[in-house]
C-alpha positions in Angstrom: -14.5 76.7 12.4 -16.7 75.9 15.2 -18.8 79.1 16.4 -21.7 79.7 18.8 -24.8 81.0 16.9 -28.3 82.0 18.3 -30.7 79.6 16.1 -34.4 79.9 15.7 -35.6 76.5 15.0 -39.3 77.0 14.2 -41.8 79.7 13.7 -42.0 82.3 16.6 -40.0 80.2 18.8 -37.3 81.5 21.1 -33.3 81.7 20.1 -31.2 78.8 21.3 -27.5 79.1 21.5 -25.7 76.3 20.0 -22.4 75.3 18.3 -22.2 75.2 14.8 -19.8 74.9 11.9 -18.9 78.0 9.8 -17.4 77.5 6.3 -14.3 79.6 5.2 -15.1 82.8 3.6 -15.3 82.8 -0.4 -13.3 85.0 -2.7 -15.6 87.9 -2.2 -16.3 87.3 1.3 -14.5 88.2 4.5 -14.8 86.4 8.0 -15.8 88.9 10.8 -15.3 88.4 14.6 -18.6 89.5 15.8 -18.0 92.2 18.9 -21.8 93.2 19.2 -24.9 93.3 17.3 -28.1 95.1 17.5 -31.6 93.6 17.6 -34.3 94.9 15.0 -38.0 94.7 14.6 -37.1 92.9 11.0 -35.1 90.2 13.1 -38.6 89.7 15.0 -40.7 89.8 11.8 -38.5 87.2 10.2 -38.8 84.9 13.4 -42.5 85.1 13.2 -42.4 84.4 9.4 -44.7 87.5 8.9 -42.9 88.5 5.4 -40.7 86.6 2.9 -38.2 85.4 5.4 -35.9 82.1 5.2 -37.3 78.8 6.3 -36.1 77.1 9.7 -33.9 76.5 11.5 -32.2 80.1 10.9 -29.6 82.2 11.8 -30.9 86.0 12.1 -29.2 89.1 13.1 -28.4 92.1 10.7 -26.8 95.0 12.7 -23.3 93.5 13.2 -20.1 95.2 14.3 -16.8 93.5 14.7 -13.1 92.8 13.4 -12.1 91.5 10.2 -10.1 88.0 10.7 -9.8 86.8 7.1 -10.2 88.2 3.6 -11.2 86.5 0.5 -8.9 86.5 -2.5 -11.2 89.1 -4.5 -11.5 91.4 -1.7 -9.1 94.4 -1.9 -10.6 97.2 0.0 -10.6 95.6 3.2 -7.9 94.0 5.4 -7.6 91.9 8.5 -7.8 94.1 11.8 -10.3 96.4 10.3 -13.1 97.5 12.2 -16.4 97.0 10.5 -20.2 97.6 10.5 -22.1 95.1 8.6 -25.1 96.3 6.5 -27.7 95.0 4.0 -26.6 92.9 1.0 -26.7 94.4 -2.5 -25.1 93.2 -5.9 -23.4 96.4 -6.8 -23.5 95.7 -10.7 -27.4 96.3 -11.5 -28.5 99.5 -13.0 -30.2 100.4 -9.7 -27.0 100.0 -7.8 -24.9 101.9 -10.2 -27.3 104.8 -10.2 -26.6 105.1 -6.3 -29.8 103.2 -5.0 -28.5 99.7 -3.6 -31.3 99.5 -1.1 -33.4 98.8 -4.2 -31.1 96.3 -6.0 -32.9 93.8 -8.1 -31.3 91.0 -6.2 -32.3 92.8 -2.7 -34.6 89.8 -1.5 -32.2 87.0 -2.6 -29.1 88.7 -0.8 -31.0 89.4 2.4 -33.9 87.1 2.9 -33.5 84.1 0.9 -31.6 82.0 3.6 -28.7 81.3 1.5 -26.2 83.2 -0.6 -26.7 84.3 -4.0 -25.5 81.1 -5.4 -27.9 79.1 -2.9 -24.9 77.9 -0.6 -25.1 78.0 3.2 -22.2 78.9 5.6 -23.5 77.3 8.6 -23.9 73.7 9.4 -25.1 71.6 12.6 -23.4 69.0 14.4 -24.6 66.4 11.8 -23.3 68.5 8.8 -26.9 69.7 7.7 -27.3 73.1 6.4 -28.7 75.8 8.4 -30.6 79.0 6.6 -28.5 81.9 7.0 -27.0 85.0 5.1 -29.6 87.0 6.5 -28.8 90.4 5.5 -25.7 88.8 3.9 -24.4 88.6 7.5 -26.5 86.6 10.1 -24.8 88.2 13.0 -26.3 86.6 15.9 -23.4 84.6 16.2 -19.6 84.8 17.5 -18.3 85.1 13.8 -20.1 86.0 10.7 -19.4 85.6 6.9 -20.4 88.7 4.9 -19.9 89.8 1.3 -17.3 92.5 0.5 -20.2 95.1 -0.4 -22.0 95.3 3.0 -18.6 95.5 5.1 -18.2 99.1 5.9 -15.0 100.1 7.6 -15.1 102.4 10.6 -12.6 104.5 12.5 -11.0 102.7 15.2 -11.5 105.6 17.5 -15.4 104.9 17.4 -16.9 102.5 20.1 -17.2 99.5 18.1 -19.6 97.8 20.6 -22.4 100.3 19.9 -21.9 100.8 15.9 -23.8 97.7 14.9 -27.4 99.4 14.7 -26.0 102.1 12.2 -26.0 99.2 9.6 -29.8 99.1 9.6 -32.2 100.8 12.2 -30.4 103.9 12.9 -29.3 104.7 9.3 -32.8 104.0 8.3 -34.4 106.6 10.6 -31.7 109.2 9.9 -31.4 108.5 6.1 -35.2 109.1 5.8 -34.6 112.7 7.1 -31.1 113.3 5.6 -31.3 111.4 2.2 -34.8 111.1 1.2 -36.4 114.1 2.3 -33.2 116.3 2.6 -34.8 118.6 5.0 -33.5 122.1 5.0 -32.4 124.7 7.9 -35.6 126.0 9.6 -37.7 123.2 8.2 -41.0 121.6 10.0 -41.2 117.8 10.3 -43.8 115.3 12.0 -42.2 111.7 13.0 -44.7 109.1 13.8 -43.3 106.4 15.9 -40.6 107.0 18.6 -39.0 103.6 18.4 -35.3 103.5 17.4 -35.9 104.3 13.8 -38.3 107.4 14.6 -35.8 108.8 17.4 -33.0 108.4 15.0 -35.2 110.5 12.8 -35.7 113.2 15.5 -31.9 113.4 16.0 -31.4 113.9 12.3 -33.7 116.2 12.2 -32.2 118.3 15.0 -28.7 117.8 13.4 -30.3 119.3 10.1 -31.5 122.4 12.0 -35.2 121.8 11.5 -37.0 124.4 13.8 -40.4 122.5 14.4 -39.8 118.7 15.2 -43.3 117.1 16.2 -43.0 113.4 17.6 -46.1 111.3 17.8 -46.6 108.0 19.8 -48.8 106.6 22.5 -45.9 106.3 25.0 -45.6 109.4 27.4 -42.0 108.3 28.3 -40.9 107.8 25.0 -42.3 111.3 23.9 -40.6 113.1 26.9 -37.3 111.2 25.7 -38.0 112.6 22.0 -38.0 116.1 23.5 -34.5 115.3 25.3 -33.4 114.4 21.8 -34.4 117.4 19.9 -38.2 117.1 19.4 -39.8 120.7 20.0 -43.4 119.3 20.3 -45.1 116.0 21.1 -48.3 114.5 20.6 -49.8 111.5 22.2 -52.1 110.2 19.8 -54.3 108.4 22.2 -55.2 111.6 24.1 -55.1 114.1 21.4 -56.2 114.6 17.8 -53.1 114.6 15.6 -54.4 116.5 12.8 -55.9 119.3 14.9 -52.9 119.5 17.2 -50.5 119.9 14.0 -52.7 122.4 12.6 -52.3 124.2 15.9 -48.8 124.3 15.7 -48.6 124.8 12.2 -51.8 126.5 10.8 -50.6 125.9 7.1 -49.4 122.3 7.7 -46.0 120.5 8.2 -43.4 120.5 5.5 -42.1 117.0 6.0 -43.3 113.8 7.6 -41.7 110.6 8.4 -43.7 107.5 9.5 -42.2 104.4 11.2 -45.4 102.6 12.1 -46.8 101.3 8.9 -50.3 101.8 9.9 -52.6 103.2 7.7 -54.4 105.5 10.2 -51.2 106.7 11.5 -49.9 107.7 8.1 -53.1 109.3 7.0 -52.8 111.6 10.0 -49.4 112.8 8.8 -50.5 112.7 5.2 -53.5 114.9 5.9 -51.5 117.4 7.9 -49.0 118.2 5.3 -48.5 121.7 3.5 -49.0 122.1 0.1 -46.0 120.5 -1.9 -45.1 118.6 1.5 -43.1 115.3 1.3 -43.6 112.2 3.2 -41.3 109.4 3.9 -43.0 105.9 4.9 -40.4 103.5 6.2 -42.4 100.9 8.4 -42.9 97.4 7.8 -46.5 97.0 7.2 -48.3 93.7 7.6 -51.2 94.6 5.4 -51.9 96.8 2.4 -52.0 100.4 3.2 -55.2 102.4 2.6 -54.3 106.0 2.0 -56.8 108.8 2.3 -56.1 111.7 0.0 -58.0 113.7 -2.5 -56.3 114.4 -5.9 -58.8 117.1 -7.0 -57.0 120.4 -7.0 -53.9 118.4 -5.7 -51.5 119.9 -3.3 -48.3 118.5 -4.8 -47.6 116.0 -2.1 -44.6 113.5 -2.6 -44.8 110.1 -0.9 -41.7 107.9 -0.7 -41.7 104.3 0.4 -37.9 104.1 1.9 -35.7 101.3 2.3 -32.7 101.6 4.6 -32.9 105.3 4.5 -31.9 105.5 0.9 -28.5 105.2 2.4 -25.3 104.4 0.3 -23.9 102.8 3.6 -20.3 102.9 2.6 -20.7 106.7 2.7 -23.5 107.4 5.1 -22.3 105.3 8.1 -19.0 106.9 8.4 -20.8 110.3 8.1 -23.3 109.3 11.0 -20.2 108.3 13.2 -18.5 111.5 12.6 -21.9 113.3 13.7 -21.6 111.1 16.7 -18.1 111.9 17.8 -19.0 115.6 17.1 -21.7 115.4 19.7 -24.4 115.8 16.9 -26.1 112.5 16.9 -26.0 111.0 20.1 -27.5 107.7 19.1 -25.7 106.0 22.0 -28.5 107.1 24.1 -31.0 104.7 22.7 -28.9 101.8 23.5 -29.1 99.0 26.1 -26.5 96.4 26.1 -27.2 92.6 27.0 -24.9 89.6 27.1 -25.3 87.2 24.2 -26.8 84.5 26.6 -29.5 87.0 27.4 -30.8 87.2 23.8 -34.3 86.3 24.7 -34.5 88.8 27.5 -33.4 91.4 25.1 -35.9 90.2 22.3 -38.6 90.5 24.9 -37.4 93.9 26.4 -37.5 95.2 23.0 -41.2 93.9 21.9 -42.6 95.1 25.1 -41.1 98.5 24.7 -38.8 98.3 27.7 -35.7 98.8 25.8 -35.5 101.2 22.4 -32.3 99.5 21.0 -31.1 96.3 22.3 -27.4 95.5 21.5 -26.1 92.0 22.2 -22.2 92.1 23.5 -20.7 89.1 22.0 -16.7 89.2 21.7 -13.9 91.3 23.1 -11.7 93.5 20.9 -8.7 95.5 21.1 -9.4 99.3 21.4 
């Protein structure tokens, strides 16, 4: 079938909307009409070829939401007409997946970043029949239609607003999951969250929903910090103007119990790490572009735990519906992060995201029956 897709043709270039051909779904795949898709920092990292990303040209996008139009012969838990959120790809068969850790699947890179499906096939082709790199996060959702594997297609309630659900598939589940799944913070806990982008603010909302009583947000943007307070932060620190370690100790003389980093920056991580209370725990979920240099003294260790977290340690088929229930009950207002754009304005949405004018950009692509 012919569809419209946003293509990156060279490293760091703009997205170009073009007509391409999309294959039929395979036996374990589904065809999804994309209603909307979020724009994530990882899309920009792949566009700029900073980490192990597919070659060019490539169709990116990995926070898709839409309606199933076709299912493969080996897909039995999904049906045509289902409203779905697309998330990261995983095999579901290896020992890592079977023990409830699909975000660390042995095949994670191949299923999300290789530029083809697990067998090396491409679903998209240009007008000359040439293959286009795709299968980004097993979906490539910057398009009017997407082929996804049955494992990473999550059915969602039809009373939830499908046009805003896509970011739950990556950025929002990552921040919320770091708090709820990784750190498992308890009622009355204290936490510091560094970075107030979509991931960090999702962590703030999750901390509030988990009844943490001290929630400290750290950033360099006063407007973002003020917004973090609206979403549940009890304290804010502008790290350009204040000494983060001293300020945390003013708030909590014995240190903070939990920390989440979304920046991937050594100096920011070290501020949180050195502000932990004994037996404190830290989740690091930023995408670092260079090796981290952690500062800590293991002499008379304080029992710290540090976890490098992918996708919020989420089992998405369980966690995404939970987040939707929390949203529908007013406990997790992630819609406040979102600004919508038309598909044709994808480059404006990317620019606004990179310059901090928009927290979570969502491209509205197709219509659906509510």
